[in-house]
N, C-alpha and C positions, 0 to 999 in steps of 0.2 A: 868380883863385885865392883871394884874401883875402875877396872878397865871398861866394864859394861856401862857404868855411869858416864864415863868420858865419851864413850861411843854414842850413847843416847843424846847427850848434850850437843855433841858435834853434829849429829844428824838433825836435831831440832834446829840448830843454828842454820844448817844448810837449807832446811825447809823455810825458815824465815827469810833467808836471802833470796831463795827462788820466788817466794810469795811477793816480796817487795819488788823484785825485778819484773815479775809478771804484771803487777799493777802499773809500774812505770811504763812498761812496754805498751800496755793497753791505753794509758793516758796519752802517750805519744802518738799512737795510731789514731785515736779520736781527735786529737788536736790537729794533725795533718789533714785528715779527711774533712774535718770541719772547715778548714780554710778553703778547700776546693768547693765544698757545698755552699759556703757563704758567697763564693764568687759566681758560680754558674748553676747551683742547685743540683749538681751531680758531679761525678768524677770522670772527666773526659780523658781521651787518650793522651793529650798533652796537658798534664796536670802535675801539681807538686807530688801527689801520691805516686803516680806512674814514674815520674823522673827519679824519685827517691828509690823506688823498687829497682829500677834499672842500674842506678849507681851502686846500690848494695850488691846486686848480682855481679856487676862488673868487678867490684873489689873482691868478691868471693872467687871468681875466675882467676884473678891475679894472685890471690893467696895460694891457691892450689898449684898454679903454674910455678910459683916461686918455690914451694915445697918440693915439687917434682924435680925442678932443675937443680936446686941447691943440694938436695939429698940424693939425687940420682934414683928416684923412686918411680920406675916406669908405670906402675899401676895407677898412680895418681894423675897421669896424663889422661886417663879415661874419665876420671872424675871431673877434671878441668874441661874436657871435651863435652861432657854431658851438660855441664853448667853453661858452657859457651853456646851450645845449641839452644838452651833455654833463653839465653840473653838475646840471641838472634830472633827468636820467636817474640820476645817482649818488644823488640824494636821493629816489629812488622809495619808499624805506621810509617817509618822512614823508608823501608824497602818497598812499600806499596807505591811510593813515588816513582819507582822504576816501572813496575807493573804489579798488579794484584797477585799475591802469593809468591813474590820474588824471594821472600825469606827462606823458602824451602830450598832454593837453588844456592843459597849461601850457607845454610845450615849443613847440607849434605857434604860439600867439600871440607867444611870445618870438622865434621865428624870423622871423615876419612883421614884428615891430617893428624888429628889427635890419636886415632887408632894406630896409625903408622908410627907415630912417636913412641907409643907404648910398646909396640910389638917388635921393635928393632932388634932386641936380643932374645926373641922367642916368647912363648906364652907362659912358661914356667915362672920366670921372675915376676911377671904381672900377677899371676895367681898368688904368689907369696906376698907381694906388696899389698894386694887387696885384702888378704887375710889379716895382715898386720894392721891395715887401715881400719878394718871392721872391729878389731879388738881394742881400739883406743876408747878412752872414756867419753870422747866427744861424739862417737858414732850414734848413740841413741838420739841425741839432740839433732843431728843431721837428718836422721830418718824421720823424726817428728816433724821437722820443718818441711821436708819433701812431701810427707803425707798430708799435712795441712795445705800445702801449696797445690798439689796435683789432684787431690781428691776432695778434701773438706771444703775448700773455697769454691769448687765447682758444684758440689752438692748444695751448699747453702746459697749459692748464686744461681741456682736453677729456677727458671721462671715457673715451672710446674709446682715447685715447693712454695715459692713466694705467693702464688695465687691462692694457696690454702690458708695463708695467715695474714694477708694484707688486702686492703681495699684497692679497687682498680686504679684510683688516682695516684697512689703512692707505690705501686708495684715496681716500676722501673727504678725509682730512687732507692728503694730498699734492696732490690737485687744488686744494684750497682755498689751500694755501700757494703753489703755483706761480702760480696766477692772481692772487691778491691781492698777492703779493710782486712780481711783474713789473709789475703795475699801479702799485704804490707807486713803484718805480724810474722808471717812465714819467712819473708825475706830478712827481717831482723833476726829471727832465730837462726836462719842459715848463715848470716853474717857472724853471729856470735859463735856458732859451732865451728865455722871456718877459722876464726881467730884462735879458738881453743885448740884446734888441730895444729895451727902454726906454732903455738906455744909448746904443745906436746912434742912435736918433731924438733923444735929448736932445743928443748931440754935434752932430748935423746941425742942430738948431735953434739952437745957439750959434754955428755957423759962418755962419748967414745974416746 
C-alpha cells in the first residue's frame, strides 16, 4: 500500500511536470512564430522560426555524433546520418543558390558517409546498438517528435485540409502557421529527447 502510494504520487508529479513543460513549449512556439508574423505576416524561409529549427536540428546531429564517437556505438551513426539528411533538407534554401534541388546531391553522400561509419565492423554490432538505443527511456519521445515532424505537420499543413476550415483570404497564413509551428514544437521535442539520450549514455559510461 505504501509503495503504491509513493508510485501514484511520483507518477502524478511526472504528469504535472510534463503538463507544465508542454504549456511552456507551446508558449515558446507561439511567441517565436508571432515575431515572424508581426514582421511579414507569415513565416518565410529566412525567419526566426526556420533558423531556430535548423539550430535545434544541428545540435541534435552533434549530440548523436558525440555519443557515437565517445561510446563507440556504431548504430548511432545511422541516427546521426538520418538527422543530418533532415538538416540538409531544411537548408535547401541555401543549397538552391547552387541550383534547384542541389540538397539531394549533398544529402546522398552524407547518407553514404554515415552508413559507412556505422558498418565498418559489420552489421551485427549495428543491430545490437540500435536495439539498445530503442530500449532507452528517451526513445518514445524521439519517436513522438519524428511522427509530429514527418506526418502531423504535413497533414495539418495540407492545403486541402486548410480549405475545409479557413476562409480563402487566410488559408495560406493558417497553413504556414500550422506547418511551421508544429515543426518547431517537433524540433524542440527532438532536442529534448537527444539531450536525454546524452544523459542516459553518459550515466551508462560512468557506471562501467
